N, C-alpha and C positions, 0 to 999 in steps of 0.2 A: 193677615187674615182675608180683609176686605178683596183685596186685589186678588188673592189665590181664588177667591170663591167666585169672583168674576170670571176669571178665566176659564175656572173649571165648568160653570154654566155656558159659557161660551163654546167650549170644545163640544159639550153636551149638544147643544143647538147647532152643530156643525158649522159654526163660525169660525173655521181654521185661519181667516186672515187676522185675527183678532191679535195674536202674541206679535207678528212682525209687524203690522200697522202701529201697534203702541210703542215697539221698540224703534221704528223709524221716527215717529213724533217725537220721542224722548232723545234721541239723537239730533234731530232737527233744530228743538229747543236750545240745547246746549250748544250746536254750533252758532246758531244765532247769537245767543248771549255772549259767546267769547269772540265772535268775528265782528260784532257791533259795538261791544262794549270795552274790548280790551284790545282793540285792532293795532297790529304794528305795521299794515300795510303801507303806510305813507312815510312811515321812518324808514322803512325798507327802501323803498322808491325812492327818497332822498339820498340815501347811502350809494346808490346804483347810479341814479341820473346825476345828481349834483356832485357827488364825490368820484365817481370814476369817468361818468360821461360817455361819448359815444364808443362804439364797440365792433368796429369792422373785423369781420372773420379774418383769421390768423395775424390780427395787429397785435402791438405790445399791451394796447390797452384792454382787449377782451383776455388776455393771458391774467391781468391783474382783476378782471371780473369772473374769473374762473376761479381763481383762488379764493376770492370773496363768497361767491356762491357754494363752493364746497364747505368752506366755514359755517356758512349760516345753515345749511343742511345738517352738518356735523353736530352744531350747538342745539339744534332741535332735537338731537337723539335718533336721526334716522339711521338705518340700516345701509350697508352697501353703497355707500356714498364714493363716487369715483369719477373719473374723467373717462370716456371712451373715445379716443383718437381714430379720426379716418384721414386720408391723404387729401389736402387741399391744392395746396401751391404757395406761391410767395406772398408775404404780407406786404401791406402798405401803410403808411400813415403821412401826415402832415401836421404842423403847428402853424404856419403862417403864409397868407397868400395875400396878394395885393393886386389890383388893377387901377391903374391912373390914366385918363384921357390927358395928354400933355400940350396938344395943339388940336384945334384953334385956341382953347382956353385950357385951364387946368380943373379937372374934375376928379374927384376920388369916386371909386366906383365900387360896388358890392359884388364881388367874386369869390368861386371857390374851384380849387382844381377839381378834375374829373378823377375819381378813383381809379387807381391802377396806370394812371399817366404820370410820367418822369416830371420832375421838378426841373428848374431852370438853372440849377448847378450853383445856387447860392447868389447868383447876379440877377439883374433885371435884363428882360429882353425889350428892347425899345424900337418900334417901326411902325410904318404906316398899315393901317388895316386894307384889307379889299373885302367886300360883301359878296360872297361866291356862294350862294345856296347849292348846296350837294347833298342829294338824299338817296342817289343810286349809282350805279357804276356808268349809267348811260351820259351822267352829266358830267364825266370827267372831260370828255371832248372839249366842251366849251370853255375850260378854264386851264388848259394846257399852254405853257409858256406865260402865264400872266400872274404866277402866285410866288415867284422867288423873292425871297426877302420880306415877304409879307407875314403880318399875322392875319388869318383866314378866319371870318365871320362865316360860318357854314349854315345857319339855320335862314330860314325865310323871316324877315323883321315882323311882317303883319303891319298892319297902318293904325292900330288903336286899341286901347285896353278894350276887352271883351265884355259884353254886357251880360251879365250873368244874374239871370232872376232866381237862382238857387239860394235857400239861405246859409249864410257863412257858419252859423251855429244851429244845430237841429237835433230835436228828440224825435224819434219815432212816433207817429200817429197808429191808432189801431188800422186806420186805411193802409198805411206804410207797410206795417206787419202783414196785413191780409195779403197784400200784393206777392208777399213770397210763399203764400201758402199754394204752390203749384209744381206739378211734377214736370220736370224739364225732360223734353224729348233728347235723347241722344244725338248727336250728329259726328260724323266720321266721315273725314275728306282729306284723303292722303295728299292731294296737292296743296291744299291749304296748310298743311304741315310743312311741307317742302320749302312755301315761300316763306313761311314764317321763320323757319332756320336760317335761309338764306338773308333775310334782314337783319339776325343779329352777327352773320360773318361779315356784313358790309363794314364793319368799324374797322375791321383789319384791312380791309381792300382801301378804306379812304386814307387811313393813317400811312399805308404805302405809297399811296398816289401823291398825298401832300408833302411827304418826305422826298420822293424823287423829285418833285416840282421845285423844291429847295424853299418851302414855306417854314417859317420859325416857330409858328405854334398855331393852334385852332381854338375856337370859341364858338359855344353854342348859346342859344337863348333859353332862359329858364321857361319851362312849360307853362308856370302860373305869373301872374301879375303881383302887385303889392311888394315887392322887394324882398321876394322868396327865392331861394337857390337849394338845389339839392346834392349836386355832385356825385348822381348815381353813375357808378360804372358798370352796367349790366352788360356791356358788349365785350368787356374784357374778362373773360370767363377763367373761373378757378384760379386767380391769381396770375393771369398772363398780363403781359404790359406791352404796350406799343412805344413807339420810338420818338413821338412829338408831344411836348407838353400840351395839355388839353383843359379848357376853363369853362366854365358856365358862369355867364353875366345875369343878372336879374333883367326881366324883358324891360324895363324902362331904360335903364341904362344901354342895352342891346339896340333897342330902336332910336335911341338918340344918336349913337355912332352910326347907325345905318343912315338916317337923313342927312346928316352932315356929310357924309359920303356921297350922297345922290345929289347935293346942291353945291357942293363946292370941293376944295381940296380934301382928300381923304385924311381924316385924324389920324394923328400919331398917339400910338397906345404904348405904356409901358406894363409889363405883366411880370410878376415874381411868383414862385412859388418853391417851397422847400420840401415837397414832397419826398419821399424816400421809400426803398424797398426793404424788406426784412426777409432775409432768407435762411434765418437761424432754423427754423423748421417748416416743413412743408406739411405739417399735420394741423387738422383743428380739432377740436374735441366737444362733444356732447358732455351734458353734466346729468348725471343719473344718480337719484337717491329713492330707498325704498321704505315703505311703512310696512313690515311682513306682516303676512296672512296666517291666520291659525292652521288652514288646511292647504298643504304644500302642493295638493292635487288639484286645487280649485283654479288655478291661473292668475292673472293679474289684471288689474284696471289701471289706466295710465291718464295722467293730466299733462299738458306739455303747452310750451311757448317758445317762440324762438328767442334766442339771447343776443345774437348780433345785430348790428344796425348799420345805418349809412353814417356819413360824417358831418353832415352840414349841423345838425343840433345835436342835443344829448340822448337822442334814441329813447326818447320818454314814452310817448303814445305807440311807437313803432320800435321796439315792442318790449321796451323796459316795463312797461304796464301790465302786459300778460306775465311777464317774468316774474314781477313782485306778487301777483296774483297767485300764481302757482306756488312761490315759497311762502307765501300767508296761507294758503289751503293747507298746505303741509305743517305749519306750524300749529294751526288751529286744531287738526286731528291728533297731532302728537302732544299738544297741550291737553287735550281732553282724554287721553290714556286710551284711546279706541283701539280695540283688537278686532279688526276685519277679519272677516272668513278668506276672503282672497287678499294676496298682496296689493298694496296700493303703490303705483311707481310714479315719480315724478322727474320730468325732462325738461333740460333747457338746451334747445338744439342751435347749433351755428350753421353758417352757410346758407340759411334760408333765403337770404337775399339775392344769393347768385344762383338759385334753382332748386331750393328745398333738399340742399345736398347734405344737411346733417341726419334730417328723418329719414332721407333716402339710404343714409350709410348704416342708419340703426335697422332698418326693414331688411337690408340686403344683409345684414350680419345676423338677424334674429329671426328674421319671419319669413321672408320668400324672396326669390331674385327672378329676375328677366333677362333675357339676352342682349345687353347693352355692348356694343362694340369696345375694345379697348382702345381708352384715350378719348372717349367721347367726351367734350366739354359739359359744363353742368346744365347751361339753358338750353342746348340742344337735347340733352338728355331729359331735360325738365318737359319739353314740348314732345317727346316720341316714347319716353318710359312706359307710360300708360297704353301704347299702341304695339309693344312687343311682346310676342307671345311664342311659347309657352310660359305661364306661371310656374315657379317650381317652389312647393312650400319647403320650409325647413322644419326641423323638429319643434320649435318654438311655437310655429303658426298657430297652432289651436288652443296656446295658453293666453293670449290677448283677448280679453273678452269686452272690452271697451276702450275708447279713447276720448278725450276733452281737450280741444284746444281753444287757445284765446290769442286772436290776433287782429282785433280791429280796432284799436285804440283802447281808450279808458272808460268808454261809456258802459252805462248800467247793463246788465244782462236783463234781456226782456223775454229769454226764451232760448230755444234751441232750433237749429234746422236739422231736419230728418234726413237731410242729404239723399233724397230720393229713396230711402228706406222705409216705407210706409209700415211695414210691420213691426219696426222698432217704437213706432210713435206711442202705442198704449203705455209700453214700460217708462219710456222718457218722461211720459205725462204724470205717470205716477210718481216717480221718484221727484219731479220737480213740485209736485203739489203743495210739500210744506213749505214752499218759498215763493208761491204766488201772490201772497200779500206784500212781498218786497218789491213786486213788480216784473217777476219772472214768472210768467205764466202762458206763453205761448210755445206751441210744438207746430212749426210749418213743415211742408213737405220739401221747400226748395232746397237747392244745391249751392254750396258755396265754392269758392276756389281760389288759389294763389296761396295758400299756405299748408301748414305741415300735417293737416289731416288727409290731404289729397290722395298722396301716394299709398295711405291705408286703406281709403275708399278704392283704389286701383286694383287692389289685391284682395278685395272682397271681404275685408275687414271693417268694424264698426268705428270708424272716425267720424267726430261730429265737431261742429263749430257751433259757438253761442252767438244768439241774435244780441248784436249791443247797438245802443242810442248812437247815432254817428258823431255828435257834437261837431267840433270842427276839424275832424281828423282828415276827410279826404279834402275838404275845401282850403285848408291852409297848413296843416301840421305834418301829414304824412310826407316823411322823408326829407322836411325842409329845415332851414335854419331855425325856426321856430317850434321845434320839435324838444319842448323843455316840460320841466316839471309845471310850470304855470299851467299847462294845458291839460295836466291830468286831475280828474275831479275826486278829491277823497271820498266823499259819500258813495259814489258810484263804485270805487276801488274795494270800498268795506262790503258793499252788498255782492260786488262780483264774486270776491274770496269765499263769502259763506256760501253761495250758490256753487261754487266750484267744489268746495270740500263737503257741501251737502250730496251732491250728485255722485261724487267719488264714492263715497262710504256707502250710499244706497246702491250702488253698482257692484260694489265689493261684498256686500254682505246677502244681496237678494238672491233666492234660490233659482229665479229664473234668470238666462243669460238674454242678451239682447241679440234677435235674431240678426243673422248675416245676410247681407245681399250675396247673390249668387256669384259664384267664382268667376271673374270675366274671361270670355273667350275671344277669338279673334273675329272681330266685327267685319261686314261689309260696308261699302259706301252707302251712306244713307241716300244720297239723292246721285245716281250715276251721271245725270244731266245736268248738274250744277256746276259752273264755273267761277272759281273765287275772282273777283277783282284784287289783282296784288297790290293796288294803290291802298286798298282799305285794310290791308292785313297789318 
């Protein structure tokens, strides 16, 4: 009776906000209690990262992870749990690889095969090295006739470990976050896009040149010091494969070989990789699950993270952390028995590392299409998809009301990027308010890229990425052989899952919808007198 009297008085006084505000406060309290006191997020993360491990798109390991994720969503009692397939290409995996300098002395080195390069057919390749830095077609002429029977080191060695003044582990300061609160001016330069695409096409040209010269294999240097390797295979798009085995050595091992080659007889190296291809299916899958809404006409809100990873580590911070948080947000909301007005959809994307392929496939099936030429590979489409017009809306376009993405490691949520959509900031701030005391209290104007909300932004829909503490994500963990659960912070993960669940429920229940940015139309060159330096692309 007391509560009813308060609401009646509030209504008479014109305080129409009282009911939804009280409801949101009650929901937030329950979400915080469940997500912090009975969290399952780190147990879920361990099952995925420790138990299953790396999840390269179309690999046998990601098939295991798919089955696991489907069972998780079904176990939580979600609806419409299913795979959503799309065409990718051939799979690839490896179990063992080794690199040994056998002369002038024996040194076991740290190596990883580069994804989608072939193995060594079960045998070791033994040959002298040649240091032949090659980064563009114009370099081929200098090395013709010199590479036959050699293992070719194609990176510039550099002379010493870089002096990096940035901290290895970092929490954002208020100043760091404030620097993100700026509107980024749009840029459009067709010549820059063309040059960037040519850079990714160079890998195929290099493979053909090395094979034609009779080289046995090629090796690149890791882009970070400290014994880290990644094995990224960005240049072999949508599961294509080159003809020669490719390897990545730690920067320290690579520079040792280069120094010895410069001062004396070229070292002899032995390389082995059991890399193999899987042509069982050319399909990859997004994993979809729903918490049904009470109003079928109200549309849906969505949370997502990419499920695939590279293969050097366990794909923990990138992006098992995001996947585990999405799963935990689903568990929290289902455990609380909420009945949102709008459906809440959860998505685990594949093919993100090859050019946001899974989220793009979802968009093209459900939301909108752009005129992409048939057969265009993943990263070429990634760089050009947002510049192809017109945008053709699909019947489901107006149904998606908000999308929240996690893909910056396992750091605590500090707020959210408004993605240049300043009109959305007031609602985002309102929905995040109950979680300010947990450290998530900043809405910044800045725009982020490189992950699965990008193509939603590119078709005028409300896709957002959370601000996260960097931790050691970029400095050491990202795509590296130390991307394991050891670098995932449990308290941060619990906080992130709570904020994710809270934002989803607020977006699903609020009578207001997040304002959309304008539907993009064909831009013109932002500076017709600017000429890009191709060496800086």
